[in-house]
TIVEX-170381 format. One record per residue (C-alpha): residue number from 0; x, y, z. Coordinates in Angstrom, 3 decimals, always signed. Example, Ala and Ser with C-alpha at 12.3 -4.5 7.8 and 13.67 -1.06 7.14 Angstrom:
2
   nr         X         Y         Z
    0   +12.300    -4.500    +7.800
    1   +13.670    -1.060    +7.140
***
This chain:
87
   nr         X         Y         Z
    0   -11.310   +28.961    -4.583
    1   -13.189   +26.848    -7.646
    2   -13.560   +23.022    -6.510
    3   -12.457   +21.035    -9.323
    4   -14.082   +17.753   -10.196
    5   -11.134   +15.016   -10.762
    6   -12.526   +11.328   -12.369
    7   -10.617    +8.377   -12.811
    8    -9.534    +7.584   -16.016
    9   -11.419    +4.363   -17.383
   10   -10.902    +4.430   -21.113
   11    -7.704    +2.291   -21.557
   12    -6.878    +3.997   -24.813
   13    -7.176    +7.586   -22.871
   14    -5.156    +5.804   -20.412
   15    -2.170    +4.550   -23.217
   16    -2.190    +8.285   -24.723
   17    -1.565    +9.640   -21.388
   18    +1.203    +7.162   -20.471
   19    +3.137    +8.080   -23.860
   20    +2.359   +11.635   -23.353
   21    +4.224   +11.199   -20.287
   22    +7.025    +9.172   -21.415
   23    +7.558   +10.768   -24.742
   24    +6.394   +14.388   -24.429
   25    +8.808   +16.100   -21.734
   26   +12.528   +16.047   -21.114
   27   +11.748   +14.194   -17.516
   28    +9.373   +11.765   -19.309
   29   +10.832    +8.626   -17.711
   30   +10.690   +10.335   -14.056
   31    +7.113   +11.410   -14.940
   32    +6.021    +8.087   -16.306
   33    +7.465    +6.534   -13.296
   34    +5.705    +8.871   -10.855
   35    +2.394    +8.188   -12.483
   36    +2.925    +4.392   -12.637
   37    +3.844    +4.395    -8.827
   38    +1.028    +6.356    -8.118
   39    -1.137    +4.047   -10.018
   40    -0.050    +0.882    -8.732
   41    -0.050    +2.320    -5.007
   42    -2.873    +4.583    -4.761
   43    -0.552    +7.118    -3.572
   44    -0.925   +10.937    -4.232
   45    +1.701   +12.590    -6.390
   46    +3.280   +14.708    -3.296
   47    +3.487   +11.119    -1.364
   48    +4.903    +9.651    -4.506
   49    +7.753   +12.717    -4.886
   50    +8.531   +11.998    -1.116
   51    +9.524    +8.545    -1.716
   52   +13.459    +7.953    -1.727
   53   +15.427    +4.820    -3.375
   54   +15.809    +4.011    +0.336
   55   +12.350    +3.336    +0.923
   56   +11.565    +1.035    -2.062
   57   +15.304    -0.820    -2.644
   58   +17.765    -2.740    -0.049
   59   +21.685    -1.716    -0.047
   60   +22.164    -4.873    -2.619
   61   +19.313    -3.477    -4.864
   62   +16.687    -6.000    -4.378
   63   +13.414    -4.854    -3.726
   64   +12.424    -4.333    +0.393
   65    +9.456    -6.260    +1.739
   66    +7.654    -3.006    +3.153
   67    +8.054    +0.819    +3.321
   68    +6.071    +2.619    +5.726
   69    +4.552    +6.142    +4.313
   70    +2.947    +8.798    +5.604
   71    -0.204   +10.284    +3.921
   72    +0.681   +14.192    +3.495
   73    -2.968   +14.898    +3.081
   74    -4.915   +12.708    +5.536
   75    -1.795   +12.302    +7.841
   76    -2.784    +8.607    +7.977
   77    +0.289    +6.161    +8.059
   78    +0.505    +3.149    +5.756
   79    +2.518    +0.054    +6.077
   80    +2.916    -1.108    +1.981
   81    +4.146    -4.400    +0.768
   82    +6.232    -3.790    -2.116
   83    +6.244    -7.136    -3.491
   84    +2.538    -7.151    -4.140
   85    +3.694    -4.039    -6.517
   86    +6.606    -5.103    -7.946
***
């Protein structure tokens, strides 16, 4: 297996291009953009963001929950997120 080196996006122009591409260039653009933004804000891996349900983030009345319990798929660690610090 070939090991890939993954580096963070540091250039704000490239970040903007990635966001615009995700939003505008795919049929599921809004979904892809949202997954990217949630991952960027929470530092969760895409696989962990994809496991989130609406009920993990929002109360039945539509307000943002105070916290959410997240299980990191790769490391097996458990996290409690304070959603109000992200939204």
